C-alpha positions in Angstrom: 47.0 -44.2 -49.9 44.0 -43.0 -51.7 44.8 -40.6 -54.4 44.7 -36.7 -53.8 41.5 -35.4 -55.4 42.1 -32.8 -58.0 41.3 -29.1 -57.2 38.9 -27.2 -59.3 40.3 -25.4 -62.1 39.8 -21.8 -60.8 41.9 -22.6 -57.5 45.8 -23.7 -57.2 44.8 -26.2 -54.6 41.9 -28.0 -52.7 42.7 -26.1 -49.7 42.4 -22.8 -51.3 39.0 -24.1 -52.8 37.6 -25.0 -49.3 39.2 -21.8 -47.7 37.3 -19.6 -50.3 33.9 -21.3 -49.5 34.8 -21.3 -45.5 35.4 -17.4 -45.6 31.8 -16.8 -47.4 29.8 -19.0 -44.8 27.7 -16.7 -42.6 25.8 -19.5 -41.0 26.4 -23.0 -39.1 24.5 -24.9 -41.6 26.7 -23.9 -44.1 30.0 -24.3 -42.3 29.0 -27.8 -41.5 28.2 -28.5 -45.2 31.7 -27.4 -46.4 32.9 -29.5 -43.4 31.3 -32.6 -44.4 32.5 -32.0 -48.0 36.1 -31.6 -46.8 35.7 -35.1 -44.9 34.5 -36.6 -47.9 36.4 -35.5 -50.6 39.7 -34.0 -49.2 41.5 -36.7 -47.2 44.8 -34.6 -46.4 43.4 -31.0 -45.5 46.2 -28.6 -44.2 46.6 -27.6 -40.6 45.5 -24.2 -42.0 42.6 -25.3 -43.5 41.6 -26.9 -40.3 42.0 -24.0 -38.1 40.1 -21.9 -40.4 37.2 -24.2 -40.2 37.7 -24.1 -36.3 37.4 -20.4 -36.4 34.1 -20.6 -38.2 32.7 -23.1 -35.5 34.0 -20.7 -32.9 32.4 -17.7 -34.7 29.0 -19.3 -35.3 28.9 -21.5 -32.3 29.5 -25.2 -33.9 31.5 -28.1 -32.3 34.9 -26.3 -32.2 35.7 -28.8 -29.4 35.0 -32.0 -31.0 36.8 -30.6 -34.0 39.9 -29.9 -32.1 39.6 -33.3 -30.4 39.7 -35.0 -33.7 42.4 -32.9 -35.5 45.5 -35.2 -35.9 47.7 -32.4 -35.3 46.9 -29.0 -33.6 49.3 -26.0 -32.9 49.0 -22.8 -30.2 46.7 -21.1 -33.1 44.2 -24.0 -32.8 44.0 -23.8 -29.1 43.9 -19.9 -28.9 41.2 -19.9 -31.0 39.2 -22.1 -28.8 40.3 -20.4 -25.6 39.1 -17.1 -26.8 35.9 -18.6 -28.3 34.9 -20.0 -24.6 36.0 -16.7 -23.0 34.0 -14.6 -25.1 30.7 -16.8 -24.8 31.2 -16.4 -21.0 32.5 -19.9 -20.3 35.3 -19.2 -18.2 35.8 -22.6 -16.9 36.1 -24.1 -20.3 38.4 -21.6 -21.5 40.7 -22.0 -18.8 40.8 -26.1 -19.1 41.6 -25.4 -22.5 44.4 -23.1 -21.5 45.7 -25.9 -19.3 45.4 -28.5 -21.9 47.3 -26.3 -24.2 50.2 -26.2 -21.8 50.2 -29.9 -21.2 50.4 -31.0 -24.8 53.6 -32.0 -25.8 53.5 -31.0 -29.5 52.3 -27.4 -28.5 53.9 -24.5 -27.1 51.8 -22.0 -25.7 52.7 -18.4 -27.0 51.7 -14.7 -25.8 48.5 -15.0 -27.4 47.6 -18.1 -25.8 48.3 -16.4 -22.2 46.4 -13.0 -23.4 43.5 -15.2 -24.3 43.3 -17.0 -20.8 43.8 -13.6 -19.1 40.8 -12.2 -21.1 38.6 -15.2 -19.7 39.7 -14.4 -16.1 39.0 -10.7 -16.8 35.6 -11.1 -18.0 34.6 -13.5 -15.3 36.2 -11.7 -12.6 38.5 -14.6 -11.6 41.0 -13.0 -9.7 42.7 -16.2 -8.2 43.0 -18.0 -11.7 44.4 -14.7 -13.1 47.1 -14.5 -10.6 48.1 -18.2 -11.6 48.1 -17.4 -15.1 50.4 -14.4 -14.2 52.8 -16.5 -12.3 52.9 -19.2 -15.4 53.6 -16.2 -17.8 56.6 -15.2 -15.5 58.0 -18.6 -15.7 57.6 -18.8 -19.5 59.4 -15.5 -19.7 56.3 -13.9 -21.5 55.2 -11.5 -18.8 57.6 -8.6 -20.1 55.8 -8.4 -23.6 54.1 -5.2 -23.9 51.2 -7.2 -25.1 50.9 -9.7 -22.1 51.6 -6.8 -19.7 48.9 -4.7 -20.8 46.5 -7.8 -20.6 47.6 -8.3 -17.0 47.0 -4.5 -16.2 43.4 -5.0 -17.7 42.8 -8.2 -15.7 43.6 -7.0 -12.3 41.7 -3.5 -12.9 38.6 -5.7 -14.0 38.8 -7.9 -11.1 39.1 -4.7 -8.7 42.7 -5.3 -7.5 44.0 -1.7 -8.1 47.1 -2.5 -6.2 48.2 -5.1 -8.1 47.4 -3.2 -11.5 49.5 -0.4 -10.6 52.3 -2.6 -9.6 52.2 -4.4 -12.9 52.1 -0.9 -14.8 54.9 0.3 -12.8 57.3 -3.1 -13.4 56.4 -3.1 -17.1 59.3 -2.7 -19.2 57.4 -1.1 -22.1 54.3 0.9 -22.1 52.0 2.1 -25.1 48.6 3.9 -25.3 46.9 0.7 -24.2 48.9 0.4 -21.0 48.0 3.9 -19.9 44.0 3.7 -21.0 43.7 0.4 -19.0 45.0 1.8 -15.8 43.0 5.1 -16.0 39.9 3.1 -17.3 40.8 1.0 -13.9 40.8 3.7 -11.9 37.4 5.1 -13.3 35.8 1.8 -12.7 37.1 1.5 -9.2 35.7 5.2 -8.5 39.2 6.3 -7.5 39.3 10.1 -8.7 42.3 11.2 -7.2 44.3 8.3 -8.4 42.8 8.7 -11.9 43.5 12.5 -12.3 47.3 11.7 -10.9 47.6 9.0 -13.7 46.1 11.5 -16.0 48.6 14.2 -15.2 51.4 11.6 -15.3 50.2 10.6 -18.9 50.4 14.1 -19.8 53.9 14.8 -18.4 55.3 11.6 -20.0 54.2 13.4 -23.4 51.7 10.4 -24.2 49.4 11.3 -26.9 45.8 11.6 -25.8 42.9 9.5 -27.6 39.3 9.5 -27.5 39.2 6.3 -25.2 41.5 7.8 -22.3 39.7 11.2 -22.6 36.4 9.4 -22.3 37.2 7.5 -19.3 38.2 10.7 -17.5 34.9 12.4 -18.7 33.0 9.2 -17.2 34.7 9.9 -14.0 34.0 13.5 -13.9 30.6 12.7 -14.7 29.9 10.5 -11.8 31.7 12.4 -9.2 30.4 15.4 -7.0 30.7 19.0 -7.6 34.5 18.9 -6.6 35.7 17.8 -10.2 33.2 20.4 -11.9 36.6 22.5 -12.5 38.5 19.3 -13.8 35.8 18.7 -16.4 36.4 22.1 -17.9 40.0 21.1 -17.9 39.4 17.8 -19.6 37.0 19.6 -22.2 40.4 21.8 -22.7 42.6 19.1 -23.6 40.0 18.0 -26.3 40.0 21.1 -28.0 43.8 21.2 -27.6 44.2 17.4 -28.9 41.9 18.4 -32.0 39.4 15.7 -31.0 36.4 18.2 -30.5 34.6 16.7 -33.6 34.8 13.3 -32.4 31.2 12.2 -31.6 32.2 9.8 -29.1 33.8 12.3 -27.1 31.0 14.9 -27.8 28.3 12.6 -26.4 30.4 12.3 -23.3 31.0 15.7 -22.9 27.2 16.5 -22.9 26.5 13.6 -20.7 29.4 15.1 -18.3 28.0 18.4 -18.4 24.3 17.6 -17.8 25.2 15.3 -15.0 27.2 18.2 -13.2 24.1 20.4 -13.6 25.6 22.6 -16.3 22.7 22.1 -18.9 23.5 25.1 -20.8 27.0 24.2 -21.5 25.6 20.9 -22.4 23.4 22.5 -24.7 25.8 24.9 -26.2 28.4 21.9 -26.8 25.6 19.9 -28.7 24.9 22.6 -31.1 28.4 23.0 -31.9 28.9 19.3 -33.0 28.8 19.5 -36.9 27.4 15.9 -37.6 26.0 14.6 -34.4 24.8 11.0 -34.5 22.2 9.2 -32.6 24.3 8.5 -29.8 25.2 12.6 -29.3 21.3 13.0 -29.4 20.6 10.5 -27.0 23.2 12.1 -24.5 21.1 15.5 -24.9 18.0 14.2 -24.6 18.8 12.2 -21.4 20.8 15.4 -20.1 17.6 17.4 -20.5 15.8 14.9 -18.5 18.1 14.3 -15.9 17.4 17.1 -13.4 14.0 16.0 -11.9 13.1 19.6 -10.4 13.7 21.5 -13.5 11.6 19.3 -15.8 8.7 21.1 -17.2 6.8 21.6 -20.3 9.6 23.9 -21.9 12.4 20.9 -21.5 9.9 18.2 -22.5 9.3 20.0 -25.6 13.0 20.4 -26.4 13.5 16.7 -25.4 10.8 15.8 -28.1 11.9 18.2 -30.6 15.5 16.4 -30.7 13.7 13.0 -31.0 11.8 14.7 -34.2 15.0 16.0 -35.3 16.5 12.1 -35.1 13.8 11.0 -37.3 14.2 13.9 -39.7 17.9 13.1 -40.0 16.9 9.4 -40.9 18.6 8.1 -37.7 17.2 5.0 -36.1 16.4 5.6 -32.7 17.8 3.2 -30.1 16.6 1.9 -26.6 18.3 4.6 -24.8 16.7 7.3 -27.0 13.1 5.9 -26.3 14.0 5.4 -22.5 15.1 9.0 -22.2 12.0 10.2 -24.1 9.6 8.3 -21.8 11.5 9.6 -18.8 10.8 12.9 -20.0 7.2 12.5 -20.4 7.1 10.8 -16.9 8.6 13.6 -15.0 6.5 16.1 -16.8 3.3 13.9 -16.1 2.4 14.1 -19.6 0.8 10.7 -20.5 -0.5 11.5 -23.9 3.1 12.3 -25.0 4.0 9.2 -23.5 1.3 7.1 -25.6 2.5 8.4 -28.6 6.0 7.5 -28.0 4.7 4.2 -27.0 3.6 4.1 -30.6 6.8 4.8 -31.9 8.3 1.7 -29.6 5.8 -0.5 -31.0 6.8 0.8 -34.6 10.5 0.3 -34.2 9.9 -3.4 -32.3 11.4 -2.1 -29.1 8.5 -3.6 -27.0 10.2 -6.3 -25.6 13.4 -4.5 -24.4 13.7 -4.4 -20.7 14.8 -0.8 -20.2 12.0 0.9 -22.2 9.5 -1.7 -20.6 10.8 -0.4 -17.1 10.1 3.2 -18.5 7.1 2.6 -19.7 5.7 0.9 -16.4 7.0 3.9 -14.4 5.1 6.1 -16.8 1.8 4.4 -16.7 1.8 3.5 -12.9 2.6 7.1 -12.1 -0.2 8.3 -14.2 -2.5 5.8 -12.7 -2.9 3.7 -15.8 -2.5 0.2 -14.0 -3.7 -2.2 -16.6 -1.6 -0.6 -19.4 1.6 -0.7 -16.7 0.5 -4.5 -16.6 0.3 -5.0 -20.1 3.8 -3.4 -20.8 5.2 -5.6 -17.8 3.9 -9.1 -19.8 5.1 -8.0 -22.9 8.7 -7.9 -21.5 10.2 -11.5 -22.3 13.0 -10.9 -19.6 11.5 -9.7 -16.2 14.4 -9.6 -14.0 14.2 -8.8 -10.1 14.4 -4.8 -10.7 11.0 -4.6 -13.4 9.2 -7.2 -10.6 10.3 -4.6 -7.9 9.0 -1.7 -9.9 5.9 -3.5 -10.6 5.1 -4.0 -6.9 6.2 -0.6 -5.9 3.9 0.7 -8.5 0.9 -1.4 -6.8 1.8 0.0 -3.6 2.1 3.4 -4.6 -1.6 2.9 -6.4 -2.9 1.4 -3.1 -3.3 -2.1 -5.0 -1.7 -3.9 -1.9 -3.7 -7.4 -2.7 -2.2 -6.9 -6.1 1.5 -6.3 -5.0 1.1 -9.7 -2.7 0.0 -11.5 -5.8 3.0 -10.5 -7.7 5.3 -11.1 -4.8 4.1 -14.7 -5.0 4.4 -14.8 -8.5 8.1 -13.6 -8.4 8.7 -16.3 -5.9 6.9 -19.0 -8.3 9.4 -17.7 -11.2 12.3 -19.0 -9.3 13.7 -15.5 -8.7 15.1 -14.2 -5.4 13.9 -10.9 -4.3 16.4 -8.4 -3.0 15.9 -6.4 0.4 14.1 -3.6 -1.3 11.3 -5.7 -2.7 11.0 -7.4 0.4 10.5 -4.1 2.4 7.7 -2.9 -0.2 5.8 -6.2 0.4 6.0 -5.5 4.1 4.8 -2.1 3.5 2.0 -3.5 1.5 1.1 -6.0 4.5 1.1 -2.9 6.8 -1.3 -1.2 4.6 -3.8 -4.2 4.5 -3.0 -4.8 8.3 -2.6 -8.7 7.4 -0.2 -9.8 10.2 0.2 -13.2 9.6 1.3 -12.7 5.9 3.5 -10.1 7.0 5.2 -12.5 9.8 5.7 -15.0 6.8 7.7 -12.7 4.6 9.6 -11.4 7.8 10.6 -15.1 8.2 11.2 -15.4 4.4 13.8 -12.3 4.7 15.4 -13.9 7.7 15.9 -17.3 5.9 17.3 -15.4 2.8 19.7 -13.7 5.0 18.1 -10.2 4.9 17.0 -10.2 8.8 19.8 -8.0 9.7 19.0 -5.3 7.0 17.9 -1.9 8.7 15.4 -1.4 6.1 13.8 -4.6 6.3 13.5 -4.1 10.3 12.0 -0.5 9.8 9.4 -2.1 7.3 8.7 -4.9 10.2 8.1 -2.2 12.7 5.7 -0.3 10.6 3.9 -3.5 9.6 3.2 -5.0 13.2 2.1 -1.4 14.6 -0.1 -0.9 11.4 -1.3 -4.5 12.1 -2.2 -3.4 15.9 0.6 -5.1 17.6 3.0 -2.2 19.1 4.5 -4.6 21.5 5.7 -6.6 18.5 7.0 -3.4 17.0 8.8 -2.6 19.8 10.3 -6.0 20.0 11.7 -5.9 16.5 12.8 -2.3 17.4 15.0 -3.8 20.2 16.2 -6.8 18.2 17.8 -4.5 15.4 21.4 -4.0 15.4 21.5 -0.1 14.0 18.8 2.3 14.2 18.6 5.2 11.7 16.4 8.1 11.5 13.4 5.9 10.2 13.6 3.2 12.8 13.1 5.9 15.5 10.5 7.8 13.5 8.7 4.2 13.0 8.6 3.5 16.7 7.6 6.9 17.7 4.6 6.9 15.1 3.7 3.1 16.2 3.0 4.7 19.7 1.5 7.8 18.5 -1.1 5.8 16.4 -1.9 3.3 19.5 -2.6 6.5 21.6 0.4 5.9 23.8 1.6 9.7 23.8 3.9 9.5 26.7 5.9 6.2 25.4 6.3 8.1 22.1 8.0 11.0 23.6 10.0 8.9 25.7 11.3 7.1 22.5 12.0 10.7 20.9 13.9 11.6 23.9 16.1 8.4 23.6 16.6 9.3 20.1 18.0 12.6 20.9 20.2 11.0 23.2 21.5 8.6 20.6 22.5 11.7 18.7 20.3 10.4 15.7 18.9 13.9 14.2 15.0 14.0 13.9 13.4 14.5 10.4 9.7 15.8 9.2 8.5 12.4 9.8 9.9 12.0 13.3 8.0 15.2 14.3 5.1 14.4 12.5 4.7 11.2 15.0 5.6 13.6 18.2 2.8 16.1 17.3 0.5 13.3 16.4 1.2 11.7 19.9 0.6 14.8 21.6 -2.6 15.5 19.7 -4.0 11.7 20.7 -2.8 12.1 24.1 -4.2 15.7 24.7 -0.7 17.2 25.5 -1.5 20.5 24.2 1.3 22.5 25.7 3.9 19.7 24.6 2.9 19.6 21.4 3.1 23.2 20.6 6.4 23.1 22.6 7.7 20.4 20.0 6.4 22.4 17.0 8.4 25.3 18.0 11.4 23.1 18.3 10.9 21.6 15.2 11.2 25.0 13.6 13.8 26.7 15.3 16.4 24.0 16.8 16.2 21.8 13.7 15.3 24.5 11.1 12.5 22.2 9.6 9.9 23.8 7.5 6.4 22.8 9.0 4.5 20.9 6.1 0.5 21.0 6.0 0.6 17.6 7.8 2.2 19.3 10.8 0.0 22.1 10.6 -3.0 19.8 10.6 -1.6 18.1 13.6 -1.3 21.4 15.5 -5.0 22.4 14.5 -6.1 19.0 15.6 -4.1 19.3 18.8 -5.7 22.7 19.7 -9.2 21.5 18.4 -9.6 18.3 20.5 -8.5 20.3 23.7 -11.6 22.6 22.9 -9.5 25.3 21.7 -11.5 26.0 18.6 -10.7 29.8 17.9 -6.9 29.3 18.5 -7.4 26.6 16.0 -9.1 28.6 13.3 -6.5 31.6 13.7 -3.6 29.1 13.4 -5.0 28.0 9.9 -5.8 31.6 9.1 -2.5 32.7 9.9 -0.9 29.5 7.8 0.3 29.3 4.2 -2.0 26.4 3.9 -5.1 28.2 4.5 -6.6 27.5 1.1 -6.0 23.6 1.8 -9.4 21.7 2.4 -7.9 18.8 4.7 -6.6 21.5 7.2 -10.3 22.7 7.3 -11.4 19.3 7.8 -9.7 18.8 10.9 -11.2 21.8 12.5 -14.6 20.5 11.3 -14.1 17.2 13.0 -13.3 19.3 16.2 -16.6 21.4 15.9 -18.5 18.3 16.0 -16.8 16.9 19.0 -17.4 20.0 21.0 -20.8 20.6 19.4 -19.7 24.1 18.1 -22.8 24.0 15.3 -22.1 27.7 14.2 -18.5 27.7 13.6 -18.8 24.0 12.2 -21.4 25.4 9.7 -18.9 28.2 8.6 -16.0 25.8 8.3 -17.8 23.2 6.2 -18.9 26.1 3.8 -15.4 26.9 3.3 -14.3 23.2 2.7 -17.4 22.9 0.3 -16.0 26.1 -1.5 -12.7 24.7 -1.8 -13.4 21.1 -2.6 -17.2 20.8 -3.2 -17.0 17.0 -4.6 -15.5 15.9 -1.2 -18.4 13.9 0.7 -16.3 14.2 4.4 -17.5 17.8 4.7 -21.1 17.2 4.2 -21.1 14.1 6.4 -19.6 15.7 9.2 -22.0 18.8 9.0 -24.7 16.2 8.8 -23.7 14.9 12.0 -23.2 18.0 13.6 -26.8 19.0 12.7 -27.8 15.5 13.9 -26.0 15.6 17.2 -27.6 18.9 18.1 -31.2 17.6 17.3 -31.3 20.0 13.8 -33.0 16.9 11.8 -34.5 19.5 9.4 -31.1 21.1 8.6 -29.4 17.4 8.6 -32.1 16.5 5.9 -31.1 19.6 3.9 -27.6 18.4 3.9 -28.6 15.0 2.5 -30.7 16.8 -0.2 -27.8 19.2 -1.4 -25.5 16.1 -1.7 -27.9 14.2 -3.8 -28.4 17.4 -5.8 -24.4 18.0 -6.3 -23.9 14.4 -7.0 -21.8 13.9 -4.0 -21.6 10.2 -2.6 -20.3 9.2 0.8 -17.3 6.8 0.7 -18.7 3.4 1.8 -17.3 1.9 5.1 -15.2 -1.0 4.7 -14.1 -3.4 7.2 -11.7 -6.4 7.3 -10.2 -9.1 9.6 -7.5 -11.4 8.9 -8.2 -15.1 10.1 -6.1 -18.4 9.2 -8.5 -19.0 6.3 -7.4 -15.4 4.9 -8.8 -12.2 4.8 -12.5 -11.2 5.3 -14.0 -8.0 4.5 -17.3 -6.5 4.9 -19.6 -3.4 4.2 -22.7 -2.1 6.3 -25.3 -4.7 6.0 -23.0 -7.1 4.2 -24.9 -10.4 3.2 -22.4 -11.9 0.8 -20.2 -13.7 3.2 -20.5 -17.6 3.0 -21.3 -17.6 7.1 -23.5 -14.6 6.5 -26.4 -16.5 8.8 -24.0 -17.7 11.5 -22.4 -14.1 11.5 -25.8 -12.3 12.0 -27.1 -14.6 14.7 -23.7 -14.0 16.4 -24.4 -10.4 16.1 -27.9 -10.6 17.5 -26.2 -12.4 20.7 -23.7 -9.9 21.0 -26.2 -7.0 20.9 -28.5 -9.1 23.4 -25.8 -9.4 25.9 -25.1 -5.6 25.4 -28.7 -4.8 26.0 -28.7 -6.8 29.3 -25.4 -5.3 30.5 -26.6 -1.7 30.0 -29.7 -2.8 32.1 -27.8 -2.9 34.8 -25.0 -0.4 33.8 -24.3 2.2 36.3 -21.7 4.0 34.2 -24.1 6.5 32.8 -24.8 4.8 29.5 -28.5 4.9 28.7 -30.3 1.6 27.8 -32.9 3.4 25.8 -30.0 4.7 23.4 -29.0 1.2 22.8 -32.5 0.0 22.2 -32.8 2.7 19.5 -29.5 1.8 18.0 -30.6 -2.1 18.0 -33.2 -0.7 15.6 -31.1 1.4 13.4 -28.7 0.5 10.5 -26.0 1.3 12.9 -26.3 -2.5 14.2 -25.0 -3.8 11.0 -22.1 -1.5 10.8 -19.1 -3.4 8.8 -16.8 -3.2 11.7 -19.6 -5.1 14.0 -19.8 -8.0 11.3 -16.1 -8.3 11.5 -16.0 -8.6 15.1 -18.7 -11.4 15.0 -16.6 -13.4 12.6 -13.7 -13.0 14.9 -15.8 -14.2 17.8 -17.0 -17.2 16.0 -13.3 -18.3 14.8 -10.7 -17.0 17.0 -9.7 -18.7 20.2 -10.7 -17.0 23.7 -7.1 -16.0 24.3 -6.4 -14.2 20.9 -7.3 -10.6 20.5 -9.5 -9.7 17.8 -8.1 -7.4 15.3 -10.4 -5.5 12.8 -9.3 -2.8 10.5 -11.7 -0.1 8.8 -11.3 2.5 6.1 -13.3 5.3 7.6 -13.4 6.8 11.6 -15.0 4.7 13.7 -18.8 6.2 14.8 -19.7 7.0 18.1 -22.3 4.0 18.2 -20.0 1.5 17.1 -17.1 2.9 19.4 -19.6 2.6 22.5 -20.6 -0.9 21.3 -17.1 -2.0 21.0 -16.5 -1.2 24.8 -19.5 -3.1 25.8 -18.7 -6.0 23.7 -15.3 -6.4 25.1 -16.8 -6.4 28.8 -19.5 -8.7 27.9 -17.4 -11.4 25.7 -14.3 -10.7 28.1 -12.2 -10.2 24.8 -9.7 -7.7 23.7 -10.7 -6.1 20.5 -8.3 -3.7 18.5 -9.9 -1.8 16.0 -8.0 0.6 13.6 -9.9 3.3 11.8 -8.7 5.9 9.7 -7.5 8.2 12.5 -5.7 5.9 15.0 -6.1 2.6 16.9 -8.6 1.8 19.6 -8.0 -0.7 22.1 -10.7 -2.1 23.9 -10.4 -4.0 27.0 -13.1 -4.7 29.6 -15.5 -2.1 28.8 -13.0 0.9 28.2 -11.1 2.2 25.3 -7.2 3.2 25.3 -8.2 6.4 23.7 -10.1 7.4 27.1 -13.0 8.6 24.8 -10.7 11.3 23.5 -10.8 10.9 19.9 
């Protein structure tokens, strides 16, 4: 036997010497060095020293399992340390296997601490089945009656969501302490069982149990997250806090501020905050968040108050936390003040919080809502942990700012990152496909949703209806509607609006009747679809009747969109005076959009005098908008007043008003192809123009023998104009080149189709024997055999 090494003079034994060094180790490297020294110079370390070394490895992430395996002797403490370490690190399987090994060991008797550590592992991982097994073993060992173990059982069942078993264990416990009651109360809070929580809280008071900050904090959390029914209870709990002498507790103070703010009692929250003698940063966070909670009430005054609180946090020398910054950024976002937000962003960078996902999400929302897309993308890229929620916020922001192609690109990046999008994200992406009218891409995303198990979600079905309808396939939209198991108000509104946009007025009204029969209450969007259908279908009396039904039977306040539909309804029917009177009697008589609807009707019915007055009114309200100038120009042109039309052109140049360029696009197998008027940037430009010339030649021959009243000299004049190169004609030419004879040609346009192109599309559909579906800024046009679905009522 080798001789025992002498201990250093300052220590009574080698164990004491190494224990001193282990207790001062703060890194894994130092612990490993002490371990190596023990192995070399101390051949007979005590079990206590080995367990201390095991404690260091468990704390610092060292090879604790290997050390336990190499120990010549171990006790329950050794196993308890490892079971607890695995539990805290989220390794439930390893923790429970170590627990099983402890029970099998002949030299170790598992004690109550062993069972508590195993129950903690089940609790953290939500492993109810394994927790029940540990519970059964504790009963067999006679340990379940211990208050220490019974409290762990109550906590485990509550964390796993089995409140029935939680209450049974609590009621059967031989002994209860504060921890027992607190665990039961917090379990009911977590489960959202408000009535049960209040019952236990009252029973706790009747049993004479002392109130502590944990129990009261749990009750306040429940009151804060509930509806107004518990507002009086919140005041009672506040009274209990004061009676127990805990009103100076900063933890409870922050909970009460949060509780009052969430209940809408902002004045009480402010008063309570001011009564706290020495608030910490958590109390400040609760007050700042409370000021930003009510979106409708947030204004500059509230924003200044929140910012002053942030300044006070700094002046007191407190370190702002992630919650401080996320709440302040939310205040800037709700108030729409990007400049304040940028200053706070600078503070975020100063405190090195730019990588925090909470703050990153808040900054992304701020920049996206303010239209600063690139800054939002920079914030997104700076966050190291980009979860699905953040990706969804990015995609939603792109759609909100009409960056639809970028939204699709982000979705593909999300999939490439190995993340699984949720139904909300998929729904947003399908809305982007709807706006771009790319049905092929939308179909692929629908298939992805079905494979992911989200196909039966109502929100996904609603987005599919919208996507197919906006892509020009109203039949596919109806099929998707019929396949859905559940129809909510959004589903009905989507299918009604789909038919309205495609000019199928009677079908839209039929779906509305079925919706009412199904006892689904229509909303503002539903009636907007109904009024649009009546407008596009020329159903004036029906439209006015539904407008009154919306106001009187459903108590819905008409928005500017509803009133604009009524103006369009009257204007298209030639009742221009009635439409103008309706505008002047409306609360929206100063809104340019409603006047623009009347101006478009003035052009349809060639009312130059009224059109000029209406255009002057729009130019007065919105002098920079090009639509009114263009419409007035066309009114003069249609009336043969070339000099007046020329003056409008001169006025536009003088005021720097530029017409929005027309853009058309078509989706083919190779992707989406877009065109502007006279576009020659496409790789197949020569082929496209050759096809266009052939199309126009066929039209010329068709109109030469046409008896429908179309004048061939008009077509000849148009052939020599720029209108022959309009973007929709180029897109149709490309479709004729690449799409098979059986496939309809679907073209989308950002502006309203002009009369020349509308006439040309009718003739092309006849000469080429093809179906052409054209979506403009107003509606869909289905061209078949020389006629349009709008019946020239557009």
